[in-house]
N, C-alpha and C positions, 0 to 999 in steps of 0.2 A: 504493500500500500504506500509506503514511503517513497519508493521509486516512482510510482504512478503520480503522486502529488508533485514531486520535483519535476517530472517530465512535463506535466500539464502547466505548472507554473512557468516553466521555460517556454512552453507553447504559447501561453497567453502573452508573454512579454516579447518573445523573439520569433515565433512562428511566422513564416513569411509567406506562408502557404501554406494577303489577307484583305480583308474586304470589309471596309467600314459599312455598317448597315443602318444603325439608328441612334447614333450618338447625338442626342439633343439635350437641352437642359431639362426636358421632361423626365428623363430617367437618371437614376443615380449610378450609372455604369456606362462603360463603353462596351460595344458588342460587335463581334465579327460573325457574319453569316456565311456558312459554307455548306456544301453538299446539295443534293437534289432530291432527297426522298420525300414521299408523301407524309411520312410521320416525322416528328421533330424531337430533338434532344436539346435541353438547355443545360449548359455546363457552368457551374458556379465555383470559382476557386476559393481557397481558404484565405485566412488573415494575411494581408499585405502581399498576396501573390498575384501574379499576372495570369490571365487566361491561358497563357502559353503552357502552364502546368498541365493542361489537358491535350497538348498537341498529339501525343502518341495515341491517347484514347480516342480523340476525335477522328484521327486518320483511319481508325478501324471501322468507323460507322458512317463516314461521309458518302459512301456509295449507296447506302440504303436509307439514310436519314438526312433531313435538313438540320444542321447543327448551328446553334446560337451560343457562342462562347463569350462569357462576360469577363470584364475586369472592373471591379468596383471603383467608384470615384475616389480619387486620392491615393489609391494603391498602385504601385509599380508603374509610376509615371502617368497614370490616368489623371486627368484634371480634377482637383478636389472640388467639392460642392459644400454649401452650408448645410447645417442640420443633419449631419451624418448620424444615423442611429440604426440599430438592427431593425426596428419596426418600420422606419421609413424606407430602408432598403428592401425589406420584404414587400411592402406595398408597391414600390416602384417596379419590381419584377412582375408582380401580378398585373399591374397596369399595362406593362409591356406585352404580356401574353394576350390580354383582352384587346388592346388597341390594334395589335398586329394580327389578330384573328388566328393565333397559333392554336390549333385544335389538340387538346389533351396531350401536351408534351410529356416526355420523361424528363425528370429533373435529376441531375447528377451533381452532387456537391461534396467538396472536401473540407473537413475541419469546420470553420465558421460557415462555409458554403453548405456543408451538410446540415448545420443548424438552420440555415435559411430554407433548405429543402424540406425539413421537418415542419417548420412554421408555415410554409406555403401550403403543404398538403393538409395541414390541420385547419387553416383559416380559409382556404379556397379549395375545398375538396372537389368541386365540380370542374376545376380547371386542369387537374393533374391526372395522368394515367398511372404512372409509377414513379417511385423515387429510389435513388441509390445514395446512401449516406456513407461516405468514405472517412472513417476514423473521426467520428464526431459523436457527442453525447447530448442528450436533452439539457443537461445542466452541468457544466464543467466545475463550477464552484462546489457542487454537491460531492465531488470526489474527496474534498477536504472536510466538508461539513454536510452530512446527509440531511440535516434539518435546515439547510440554507433557505432563507427567504429573501427575495429581491427587495432592494430599497426602492421606494416609489420615486425618490428624487436623488439619485447618487451624485455626489460632488466629485467631478472629474478634474477640477482645476489644478490640484497638486500634481496629478499625473501629466496633464497637458504642459504645465510649467517645467516639470523635470525633463520631459522628453524634448520639448522644443528648445530648451537651453543647452542641450548636449551638442557638442561639435560634430561635424560629419564623421570625423575619425572616431570619436567616442561612440557614436551611434553604430558605426560599422563594427567596431570591436564587440559591442554588446550582442549584435546579431551573430557575429562570427563565433562567439563563445557558446551560444546556445544551439547552433545548427547541428552539431554532432549528436545531440540527444534527440533530434527530430528526423534526421535523414541519414541513413547508413551509406547510401550511394555517394561516395566522395566526388565522383565526376559531376554531380548535380548540385553540390553544396554551395559553390560560389554563385551559381545562377540564382538560387533561391535567396541567398543573402543580398544579392544585388537588387532583387525586386523590393526587398524590405527597405534598403537604403534609399531607393528611388521613390519611396512612398512619402506622402505629405505627413509631417510629424503630428500636426494637430489632429488630422483624421486618424492616424495610427493610435494616438493616445485616447481619443474620444471613443473609438470603436473597441479598443481593449477594455476600457472601463465599462462600456455599455454591454458588451458581449459577456463579460464576467459577471454581470448583474442579470443575465437572462436565464430564465428557468422555463423549459418547455415540457416538464415531466407530466403535468396535468393536461396540458393542451393536446398532446399527441393522441389522446383517446379519441379525438375527432377524425383522425386519419383513417380513411377507408381503402385507399389504394394499396396494391402490393408494395412492400418496402424491403429492400435489401440493405442490410447494415454490415459493412465490411470494416472490421476493427483490427488494429495492430496486434501482433502476437502476444505482447505482454499482458493485455487485458484479460487473457484467459486466467491469469493469476488472481484477478479480482472479479471473477465472473458473477458472484453473488451481488456485488455492487452494480455491475453492468445490467444484470437482469432486473434489478430493482428500478433502475433508471428507465428502462424500456418496458416496464410491466404494463403500462397503459396502451402500448402499441400492439394491437391484436394481430396485425398482419406482418409483424416483424420476422424477417429471416436473418438471424444474426450469425455471421461467420467470422472466424478469427484467422488472420493470416498465419503463414508458416514461419515467417522470418521478417526481419527488418523493423522499421520504426514508424513514425507518424505518416510519412509520405509513402503510403502503401503502393500507390501506382508506380513508383520508382523502385521501391525496395523489394517487392515481391510480385514482380510483373506477371509471371506465368500464372500464378494463383489468381491474381487480381483479374486478369482478362478471362480466365476460365469461369470465374464467378459471374462476371459481368455478362459474358455471352450467354450463359445458361439462363440468366434472369431476363435479359432483354429479348432473346430469341424464342 
């Protein structure tokens, strides 16, 4: 349990993780549209990550699906926007689906993007056909405190001040220090760190604060669509805790990877694609 708490504390602080289609001020993300299929997949990256984290996954599905790959505003060189929050980002993705008449897409999200997939399926069940949650939990803070209750008005000012005051080199070293606990594939580590360093600091701090105050454990009882939950190998050691977090998700198919860390799509690629193909096809 101690290792899990350390890993996720690092994740919250350090986790970092074409064809422009609909980047307007109406949406809290940039989006690339690729592929030609009649069915659609929306890919949501994790905290401070670029949509490029899905490049290999997207390539496997572009021949059969139209793919919409997001990069959230303020992350990985995407232009920041005011009022960044988990709730606002969730609503923006839902508005995008409705406005562009995307019929019953599959949502695939990693980390915080997995949290957004859970929230979307719970709050907008008629919009979504399936979700894939890659190494995310309904409430990260509940790993340290199972009785965690979100604050109605969290004060994020101290965190914003601390992170915005750090020099570029200091911030880079912070991200560099944490990446080995999140990503085993050393060939990908510098790429993920770079996405974080390219992120807007204020957005980074505000979304860290907001996401750590998010609790979806009760809300997920509203999810009706098939749900594949792909978790890192270590979580098998705290399976009771994981099962408790997901107990309200009736259609959950929870699978644990065979190796690697938080970036499952990089660290356990063969297992990851096998699970994904079985579920989607």
